[in-house]
C-alpha positions in Angstrom: 411.0 230.0 24.7 411.5 226.6 23.1 408.7 224.3 22.0 410.0 221.7 24.5 409.6 224.2 27.4 406.1 225.1 26.4 405.2 221.4 26.0 406.6 220.7 29.5 404.5 223.4 31.1 401.5 222.2 29.2 402.0 218.6 30.4 402.3 219.7 34.0 399.2 221.9 33.8 396.9 219.3 32.1 398.2 216.6 34.5 397.1 218.7 37.5 394.0 220.0 35.8 392.6 216.5 35.3 393.1 215.9 39.0 391.5 219.2 40.0 388.5 218.4 37.8 388.1 214.9 39.3 388.2 216.4 42.8 386.3 219.6 42.1 383.4 219.0 44.5 385.7 217.8 47.3 388.0 220.8 46.9 385.0 223.2 47.1 383.7 221.4 50.2 387.1 221.7 51.8 387.1 225.5 51.2 383.5 225.8 52.5 384.7 224.2 55.8 386.6 227.4 56.5 384.3 229.8 58.4 383.6 232.9 56.3 384.2 236.4 57.8 382.3 239.6 57.2 384.2 242.7 56.2 382.8 246.2 56.8 383.9 248.6 54.1 384.4 251.7 56.2 386.3 254.7 54.8 388.9 254.8 53.3 388.2 251.5 51.4 388.3 252.4 47.7 388.9 251.3 44.1 391.4 252.7 41.7 390.7 252.1 38.1 391.7 253.3 34.6 390.0 256.5 33.5 388.4 254.3 30.8 386.1 252.8 33.4 385.2 256.0 35.3 381.5 255.6 34.4 381.3 252.0 35.5 383.3 252.0 38.8 382.1 248.7 40.1 382.5 246.8 36.9 385.1 244.0 36.9 385.3 244.0 33.1 388.9 245.2 33.1 390.0 242.1 35.1 389.2 239.9 32.1 391.8 241.6 29.9 395.2 240.0 29.3 396.2 237.3 31.8 393.8 238.6 34.5 394.5 239.5 38.1 395.9 237.8 41.2 392.7 235.8 41.9 391.0 235.7 38.5 391.7 234.2 35.1 391.9 236.5 32.1 390.8 235.7 28.5 394.4 235.7 27.3 395.2 232.4 29.1 394.4 230.0 26.3 395.3 226.9 28.2 392.4 227.6 30.6 389.8 227.7 27.9 386.3 228.4 29.2 387.5 229.2 32.7 388.0 233.0 32.4 386.0 234.9 35.1 386.0 238.5 36.3 387.0 239.8 39.8 386.6 243.2 41.3 389.7 244.3 43.3 389.4 247.0 46.0 391.8 248.0 48.9 391.7 249.4 52.4 393.0 252.8 51.3 394.0 254.7 48.2 397.8 254.3 48.7 397.4 250.5 48.9 395.0 250.4 45.9 397.4 252.3 43.7 400.4 250.2 44.9 398.5 247.0 44.2 397.4 248.2 40.7 401.0 249.0 39.7 402.9 246.4 41.7 404.9 249.0 43.7 404.3 252.2 45.7 402.9 255.0 43.6 405.2 257.7 44.8 408.7 258.0 43.4 411.6 260.4 44.5 414.2 262.4 42.7 416.2 259.2 42.3 413.4 256.6 41.8 410.8 256.0 39.2 407.2 255.9 40.5 404.7 253.2 39.7 403.1 255.6 37.1 406.5 255.9 35.4 406.9 252.1 35.2 403.4 251.8 33.7 404.2 254.6 31.2 401.0 256.3 32.3 400.4 259.7 33.9 399.1 259.9 37.5 395.9 261.6 36.3 395.1 258.7 33.9 393.4 256.9 36.8 390.5 257.6 39.1 389.7 256.7 42.7 386.3 255.8 44.0 385.6 255.8 47.8 383.4 252.9 48.8 381.1 251.8 51.6 379.2 248.7 52.4 379.8 245.2 53.7 380.7 241.7 52.3 379.6 238.8 54.3 380.9 235.5 52.7 384.6 236.3 52.7 387.4 233.7 52.9 390.2 235.2 55.0 393.6 234.4 53.6 395.6 236.0 56.4 395.9 232.7 58.2 396.8 229.6 56.2 395.4 227.1 58.8 391.8 227.0 57.5 393.3 225.8 54.2 394.5 222.5 55.6 391.6 220.4 54.3 392.1 221.8 50.9 395.8 221.0 51.0 395.1 217.5 52.2 393.5 216.9 48.8 396.0 218.6 46.5 399.0 217.2 48.2 398.1 213.8 46.8 398.2 215.1 43.2 401.1 213.8 41.1 402.6 214.3 37.7 402.3 211.5 35.3 405.3 209.2 34.6 405.3 210.4 31.0 405.6 214.1 32.1 408.4 213.3 34.5 410.2 211.3 31.8 409.7 214.2 29.3 411.1 216.7 31.7 414.2 214.7 32.5 414.9 214.0 28.8 414.6 217.7 28.0 416.9 218.7 30.9 414.3 220.6 32.9 414.5 220.8 36.7 411.9 218.7 38.6 408.7 220.5 39.3 407.8 220.8 43.0 404.1 220.6 43.8 402.3 222.2 46.7 402.1 219.8 49.7 401.7 222.1 52.8 399.5 225.0 53.8 402.6 227.2 54.2 403.6 226.5 50.6 400.0 227.2 49.3 399.8 230.4 51.4 403.2 231.6 49.9 401.9 230.9 46.4 398.7 232.8 47.0 400.5 235.9 48.2 403.5 235.8 45.9 404.9 239.0 44.5 403.4 240.0 41.1 406.7 239.4 39.4 406.6 235.7 40.7 403.0 234.7 40.0 402.8 236.5 36.6 405.7 234.6 35.0 403.9 231.4 34.0 400.6 233.1 32.8 402.6 235.7 30.8 405.1 233.3 29.3 403.0 230.1 28.8 399.3 231.1 28.9 398.8 228.9 32.0 397.0 230.2 35.1 399.1 230.6 38.2 398.2 228.7 41.4 396.7 231.8 43.0 394.4 232.2 40.0 393.3 228.6 40.0 392.7 228.9 43.8 390.5 232.0 43.1 388.5 230.0 40.6 387.9 227.3 43.1 387.0 229.8 45.9 384.4 231.3 43.5 383.1 227.9 42.7 382.8 227.2 46.4 380.4 230.1 46.7 382.6 232.7 48.5 381.8 236.3 47.7 385.3 237.6 48.2 388.9 236.8 49.3 390.5 239.0 52.0 394.3 239.1 51.8 397.2 241.3 52.9 398.6 243.7 50.3 402.1 242.8 49.1 402.9 246.5 48.9 402.2 247.6 52.5 400.4 246.7 55.7 396.8 247.2 54.6 394.2 244.7 53.3 392.6 244.0 49.9 389.5 242.3 48.7 389.1 240.2 45.5 385.3 240.2 44.9 383.4 237.7 42.9 380.5 239.8 41.7 378.5 236.8 40.3 378.3 235.2 43.7 376.2 238.1 45.1 373.2 236.6 43.2 371.0 234.3 45.2 373.1 234.5 48.3 371.4 234.6 51.7 373.5 237.6 52.8 372.9 241.3 52.6 376.3 242.0 51.1 376.4 245.3 49.2 379.0 247.8 48.0 378.4 251.2 46.7 380.3 254.3 45.6 380.2 257.0 48.2 379.2 260.5 47.2 377.6 261.7 43.9 378.8 259.7 40.9 379.6 261.3 37.5 376.6 262.1 35.3 375.7 259.0 33.3 377.5 256.6 35.6 376.2 253.1 36.0 377.6 250.1 38.0 377.7 252.3 41.2 375.9 249.8 43.4 376.8 246.1 43.8 374.3 243.8 45.5 372.2 240.7 44.8 370.0 242.7 42.3 372.9 244.6 40.7 375.8 242.4 39.9 377.7 245.0 37.8 378.8 242.3 35.4 
C-alpha cells in the first residue's frame, strides 16, 4: 500500500467523520424513530467463543481485539481513536454461531477445508454456551425501511473538494457514498471479506462498524440481523446499554457453568464488561 493510497482513505474518513460528529444527535434520533423489537432467546440460541474465554462466557472482551467485529470497533483501528467499544455476538443456533465466527460453514468434506482449517485451529479449541433470556430494545436490521430517516441525513454528506482533487490527481477511482436505504442495508450485511478490507488494510472502521457505534449511542441494546452464512439470525449486543434501561432484558448461560466461572448472567446489574 502506497502512502498516497493511505492518505486518500484517511481524507475520506475524516471528511465523513466531521459530518457524522456534527449530526451525531440527529443521527441517533433518526435511529430511535425505528420501533425496537423484543427477542426471546429460546433454545438453541448460543455463543461460540475461544477456549480462552470459557470462564467468562458473556464477556465481550474478545471483540475489542484486532479490528473488532461486524458491529463494533476494535482497538487496532487507530483512525478511530477513542471510539473502540465491545459487542457480544450470539446466534440462533450453534451451526450459525460457528459459521459467523469463522466466516464460512464449520464442516468441510474430503475435498474442502473446514472453517477450523482456515483458522488454523482445532475444532476443540472453542466452546459453545447455550443461552436463554430476552433482549427488549433491539433494532431489527432484516428490513431496511426503518433506516430511511437515518439515510436522509447521511445522503447529504459530501467529500471535500480537496479530497476529490487529491483522488483524481493520484489516479484513484471516485468514492461512492451511501445515498439509499438499499445501499446502507447492503453495507451493513456485507460478506466478511468485503467489510474487513478497509479496517484491515487502512485502520479505518467499516460502515457497518460505524453504524454499530451510532446504534449503541442511540441507546439500543442489540442489533438483530440475518447471518451471512445461512438462514438463521444473529444478535450483536451492546452490554453497556443494559445499565439504567427501563427494560428487563437479561441473558444467562443455561445449565451449570464451569467451576470458577464469572460473567454468566448479563442484566442491568451485571454488565459483564
